[in-house]
N, C-alpha and C positions, 0 to 999 in steps of 0.2 A: 472501814477497810473494804476494798472492792472484792466481792465474793464471786464475781462472774468468772466462768470458765471458758477456755478457748473452744469454740465449736469444732466438731470433727470436720475434716476436709470434705467429706461427702455432703454434709448439711450445708456448708458454705457454697459448694459447687452448685447445689440445687437452687440457690437464691437468685433472684433477678438482680442484675447489676445495671440494667438500663430501662428507663421509662420514658415514653413519649406522650406528650399532651397534644391534642389536636382540637382546633376550634376556629371560628371565624372572628376576625377583628371587628368588633361591634362599633356602631356609631358612638356609644358612650366611651370608647377608647380614644376618640379624637382628641388631640392635644392642641396647644396654642400655635404650633407650627403648621397645622393643616394636615398633619399625618399623626401616627401614634407616637406619643412622646417617649423619650428614653426611660422615664420613670415607670411607665406602664410595662415596657419591655423588661425592665429589671424585675418587676413584680412577677412576670411570667417565668423568668429565669429562676427566681427563688422558689417558685412553686414546683417547677419540674425537678430542680435539684433536691428539694425536700422529698418529693415522691420517690426519687431514686435512692436517697439516703435511708428513708424509712423502710423501703422494700428490701434493701440489703441488710440493714441492721436489725430489723424486726422490733424497733423501739422508737420512741419519740426522739426527734432530733432538732437542734437549734442551729441557726446560721452563725458561723464564727467569722467568716471572711469571704468577700467576693473579690476575686482578682481583677486584673486589668481587662476591661471590656471595651472593645472598639465597635462603635455603631457604624457599620459599613454603608448600609442603605436603609432608608426609612420603611416602616411597615405601613401600608395603606389600609384604611378602613374598608372592609368587605373582602379582604384577602383571606385565604386559608393560611392559618398559622400552625406551624409544627415546632414544638420545643422539646428537645431530647436531652435528658440528663443521663450521663454515663459514669459509673464509678471507675476511676482510673487507679486509685491507690488508697490503702487504708493504713492508719496508725493504730494505736491501742483503742482509741475511742473516736478518732476522726476519719472522715471520708472525703477524699479529693474527687470532685465531680466535674467533669467537662460538660458544659451546657451550650447547646447550639440552637439558635433561633433561625428558622427558615420561613419564608412566606411566598405566596404567589397567587395567581388566578385560580379560583376554585373550579372553574370550568375545564381547565386543562390539567390541573393537578401538578403542574411544573413549579417547583418551589426553589427559591434561591436563598443562599445564606445571607442573613441580615446582621447577625452579631454572634459572638462566641466568647466564653470566658470560663475561668476555673472558679468553682465555689467549694468552700470547705464547710462541712457540717459536722457537728459533734453529737453523738448519741448520749442521751441522759436518761436516768431512771426516774421513778416517781417522786424522788426528793430533789430532782434537779441536778444531781451529781453525774459526772461523766461515767459512762459504762462501756465495757469492752464490746467491740464489734467483730464479726467474722473477718478473717484475713482474706483479702482479695488476691488471688493468684492468676496472673494472665494466662489465657488459654490459647493465644495465637500470637504471631509476630506483631500484628497490628496492635494488639493490646499491650504487648511488651514495650513497643515504641511509645505508645500513648502514656504508659506508666512512667517511662523514663523522662518524658517531657515534663510531667508533673514534678518528678523528683528534681530535675535540673533547675526548676524555678524556686525550689525551697530556699537556697542560700540568698537569692535576691529578695525574696519576701522577708526573710529574717533580718536582712540588712535594713530594709525599709522600716520594719517594725521597731528595730533598735533605734533608728533615727527618730521616729515619731515618739517613742517612749522617752527620749531624751529632751523633748521639747517642753517648754513651759506653757501654761495655759495662755491662749491668745489674749493680748491686751488691746488697748485702744490704738488705732492707727488712723491714717488719713485716706486709705483706699475706699472705693465703693463698697458698701456693706448693707446687707438686708438681714433682719432678724424676724422670723415668723414665730408667733406665740399662739398656742391653742391647747385644748385638752384632748388627750387621746380618747377617742370615742369607742363605744362598744362594737361598732362596725369595723374597727381596726384589728379586732382580736384574731389570733391564730388558733390552731388546734390545741395549744397548750395553755391558753388563757392569757398569753402575753400579746404584745403588739407584733403583728406579722412583719418579718424582715423586709418583705417586698413593699409594704406600705411605707416603712421608713425610707426606703430607697426612692419612692415616689416623692416624699417630702423633700429629700435632698435635691432631686432634679428640679422641683418647683422653685426652691430657694436659689439654686445656681442660675436658673433661667432669669429670675427677677433681677438678681445682682448683675449678671452680665448684660442684660438688655438695658438696664439703667445706665450702665457704664458707656456702652457704645451707641445707645440710642436707636438700636435696630432689633428685629426679632432674632433670637439665637436658639441654637439647638446643641445638645450634648453630642460630642463625637467620641468621648473617652471618659470613663470613670476608673479611677485607680485605687486599689487597696482599700476597699470599704471594710472597716474593722468594726465588728459588733462587740463592744467591750462589756456592756451590762444589759440585762433585760429591761424593757420598757413596758410599764404596766398600764392597763386600761384605767383611765381617770387621772393619770399623771399630767402635770403641767409640762408642756413640751416647748422647747426653744430650738429652732433650726437657724443657726447662725452661718451665713454665707458671706465671704469677703473675697474680693479680688486680691491675688497675691503676686501675679506674674502675667505678662503678655508676651506672646511670640508675634510673628507677623500677622497671623489670623486667629490664633488660639488665645482664649482668655482662661487662665488657670484660677479656679475658684476653690478656696479651702472651705469645706462645710463641716461644721461641728454640731451634732445633735445632743442636747442636754435634756434631762427630764427629772422629775421628782414630785414630791407631795405638794400640791398647790396650797395647802394650809401653811406650810413652813417656808415655801419658796426656796428650799435647799435643793439645788439641782446638781446632778452628776453627769459627766460625759458618758453617753451611751454608744455613740457611733461617730466616726469621722472619716474623711476621705478628701481627695482632690478630684474635681471634675473639670474637664476641659470643654469649653463652649466655643462655638464659632458663630459669627453673624453670616446670614445668607441673604442674597437678593431675591427678587420675585421669581427668578428661574431656579432657585435652589442652589446657586453657586456660592461657595464661601467667599467672603470679601475681607480685605484688610481692616484691622481695627486700630484705633489710636494706641500708641505705645504708652504704657504706664511706667512712670519712674518713681521708685520708692523714695520717700523723704524722711520719715521719722525712723527711729531705731527699730520700732516694731515692724514697720513696713519692710525694712531691710532684712530683718530676721526671717520673716515669712517669705520674702523674695528669694533669699538664699535657700530656704527649705525646698521651694519649688525647683530650683536649679539642682540641688543635691539629689532630689528624687528623680528628676529627668536623667541625670547621669547614671544613677543606680539602675534604673530601668533600661537604659541604653546598653547595659552589660548583660541583660537577660538573653537567653537563647532565642534567636530569631528576631531580636530587636536591634535598633540602632538609635543613635542620637538624632534629635530633630535637625532639620536642615540649618536653622539659624544658629544652632550650637556647633554643628560641624564646621561652619564657616569661621567660627571664632577659634577653633582648635588648630 
């Protein structure tokens, strides 16, 4: 039974609801595209959101969900990076955190937005059970509008979750597919002894990059990651499989379904820990996105996953501020 009590309004009001991390993008952050990869940016997002969640809740927190993140412009090595996590809304044990990545020339200090997304963290006690967090009450019109934005996206997220929960485990298909296998290393650990959510997102980006590059024969970069769900904790020493497969193509975008599985390497019994869809694009030497070959599903499994991608596009198109992609608009 949860014995936590609701903190008094004054104690909640005194808590920090926003945390900003600042640092230089290092040479070790350089990715395959010549800039900082999306996976590394997602790791930064997870760290800033974690810092905001723990500052607000006063307890250890775990990543539950990373919402739709659009990578507007790449981060360059040597740039000053600023990642801000802001609590927008709280449930009983959950915190909805808006996270914004900005970067720019450290000599001028002028930073521009590179990516933005909503992250949900859950506070847990020493036994790993969810625990109550202070209620966040907006203190300004700006905060009220930001909170409403988070609430408006809940129905869409619930609809996507229901769709994904109704799916069968992915079977064999004919599409381009990459499966990475390795052991979760001690260097992947987070502050709670499990694998850091940001590390898992780096793995997802790497697998999606390999899958999409093999399909189109060009270098690719992530422009969007949608609905990254953390279903189970991943432990140090686990055998990890990161399974990425092409499921849909637009004119330029390649939709890659990524499923992370992990478990005891002695038994080989793996469970799904994380899944999501990542959209990759091919770019030329000037960094301009270029068309990719159209993929046509042929097997029953191909067609099922193709339809899953279409359904998710249509659901997201109904979210506040979103719209259907151009190629779907032309069909309607």
